[in-house]
C-alpha positions as CSV (number, residue, x, y, z in Angstrom):
1,X,85.6,79.4,214.3
2,X,85.8,76.4,216.6
3,X,88.6,74.0,215.8
4,X,86.1,71.1,215.6
5,X,84.5,72.5,212.5
6,X,87.6,73.3,210.5
7,X,88.2,69.7,209.3
8,X,84.6,69.3,208.4
9,X,84.6,72.6,206.4
10,X,87.9,71.6,204.7
11,X,86.3,68.2,203.7
12,X,83.2,69.9,202.3
13,X,85.2,72.4,200.3
14,X,87.4,69.6,199.0
15,X,84.3,67.7,197.9
16,X,82.9,70.8,196.1
17,X,86.2,71.4,194.3
18,X,86.4,67.8,193.3
19,X,82.8,67.9,191.8
20,X,83.5,71.1,189.9
21,X,86.8,69.8,188.6
22,X,85.0,66.7,187.4
23,X,82.5,68.9,185.6
24,X,85.4,70.6,183.8
25,X,87.1,67.4,182.8
26,X,84.0,65.5,181.7
27,X,81.0,66.4,179.7
28,X,77.7,66.3,181.4
29,X,75.5,64.5,179.0
30,X,72.5,63.1,180.9
31,X,70.1,63.5,183.7
32,X,69.9,67.3,183.3
33,X,66.5,69.0,184.0
34,X,66.2,72.6,183.1
35,X,64.0,74.0,185.9
36,X,64.0,77.7,185.0
37,X,65.2,80.0,182.2
38,X,66.3,83.4,183.4
39,X,67.2,84.9,180.0
40,X,68.9,83.8,176.8
41,X,72.3,83.1,178.3
42,X,71.5,82.0,181.9
43,X,69.3,79.1,183.1
44,X,69.0,76.8,186.1
45,X,69.2,73.0,186.2
46,X,69.0,70.1,188.4
47,X,71.7,67.4,187.8
48,X,70.6,64.0,189.0
49,X,73.3,62.0,190.8
50,X,74.8,64.9,192.6
51,X,74.0,66.0,196.2
52,X,71.4,68.8,196.3
53,X,73.9,71.4,197.5
54,X,75.8,71.1,194.2
55,X,73.3,69.5,191.9
56,X,70.1,71.3,192.6
57,X,69.1,74.7,191.2
58,X,72.5,75.2,189.6
59,X,72.9,78.3,187.5
60,X,74.4,77.8,184.0
61,X,75.9,80.7,182.1
62,X,76.3,80.0,178.4
63,X,80.0,80.5,177.4
64,X,80.9,82.9,174.6
65,X,77.6,84.6,174.3
66,X,75.7,87.8,175.4
67,X,72.0,88.3,175.0
68,X,69.8,91.3,175.6
69,X,69.0,92.1,179.2
70,X,65.6,91.9,180.7
71,X,66.4,94.4,183.5
72,X,67.0,97.5,181.5
73,X,65.2,100.8,180.9
74,X,65.6,100.5,177.1
75,X,62.3,99.2,175.8
76,X,63.7,97.8,172.5
77,X,66.4,95.8,174.4
78,X,63.9,94.6,176.9
79,X,61.5,93.5,174.2
80,X,64.4,91.7,172.4
81,X,65.4,90.2,175.8
82,X,61.9,88.7,176.3
83,X,61.9,87.3,172.7
84,X,65.3,85.7,173.4
85,X,64.0,84.2,176.7
86,X,61.0,82.8,174.9
87,X,63.2,81.1,172.3
88,X,65.5,79.8,175.1
89,X,62.6,78.4,177.0
90,X,61.3,76.6,174.0
91,X,64.7,75.0,173.2
92,X,66.0,74.3,176.7
93,X,62.9,73.0,178.4
94,X,61.8,70.8,175.5
95,X,62.0,67.2,176.9
96,X,62.9,65.8,173.4
97,X,66.1,67.9,173.3
98,X,69.3,66.4,174.6
99,X,71.5,68.9,176.4
100,X,75.3,68.5,176.7
101,X,77.6,70.8,178.7
102,X,81.2,71.0,177.6
103,X,84.2,73.0,178.9
104,X,82.4,73.7,182.2
105,X,84.1,76.1,184.6
106,X,83.2,77.9,187.7
107,X,82.0,81.4,187.0
108,X,80.8,84.3,189.1
109,X,77.8,84.0,191.4
110,X,78.4,80.2,191.9
111,X,77.3,79.5,188.3
112,X,78.8,77.0,185.9
113,X,80.0,78.6,182.7
114,X,79.9,76.1,179.9
115,X,79.5,75.5,176.2
116,X,75.9,74.2,175.8
117,X,74.9,71.9,173.0
118,X,71.3,71.0,172.1
119,X,71.1,67.8,170.1
120,X,74.7,68.3,169.0
121,X,74.2,71.9,167.9
122,X,76.0,74.7,169.7
123,X,73.2,76.7,171.5
124,X,75.1,79.9,171.2
125,X,75.2,79.5,167.4
126,X,71.4,79.0,167.4
127,X,70.8,82.4,169.2
128,X,73.4,84.2,167.1
129,X,71.9,82.9,163.8
130,X,68.5,84.2,165.1
131,X,70.0,87.7,165.7
132,X,69.3,87.4,169.4
133,X,72.9,87.3,170.7
134,X,76.5,88.1,169.8
135,X,79.8,86.4,170.6
136,X,81.2,87.6,174.0
137,X,84.3,86.3,175.6
138,X,84.7,88.8,178.4
139,X,85.8,92.3,178.6
140,X,83.6,95.3,177.8
141,X,80.1,94.3,176.5
142,X,78.6,95.9,173.5
143,X,75.7,98.2,173.9
144,X,72.5,96.5,172.8
145,X,71.1,99.9,171.9
146,X,73.9,100.3,169.3
147,X,73.5,96.7,168.1
148,X,69.8,97.2,167.5
149,X,70.5,100.5,165.6
150,X,73.1,98.7,163.5
151,X,70.6,95.9,162.6
152,X,67.9,98.3,161.6
153,X,70.3,100.6,159.7
154,X,71.8,97.8,157.7
155,X,75.4,98.7,158.6
């Protein structure tokens, strides 16, 4: 790499680290527009007031939550995944709802992992209460096939 570009790249990386550090230290409470919901625990936002490289089309992964996958061969899990996505879309894209991100951290795939609150209620709790998610804090994920079987067997 040419020596001329190194200070520029270092400055850009420093700026990006500063912005993500500020996201961790402060709650993001306003000017958030949900532009796309991928599934129940991942969605994309635009955050006004930030440069497009770090404030446009930013992936948000909901902290402490796992929802059914959309890309699976299991038809029951896929159907539950689409039901979860529909509920997520109705909640997250409703302009009357106020979203707040707390405890934001940098996760895989350049996403922000954060606790998400909707009108003061923990979004993860909403999905868990609807039997569309379970608590997940890393490690080995549970099999949705087994979870669905447990729900229908009553165990």
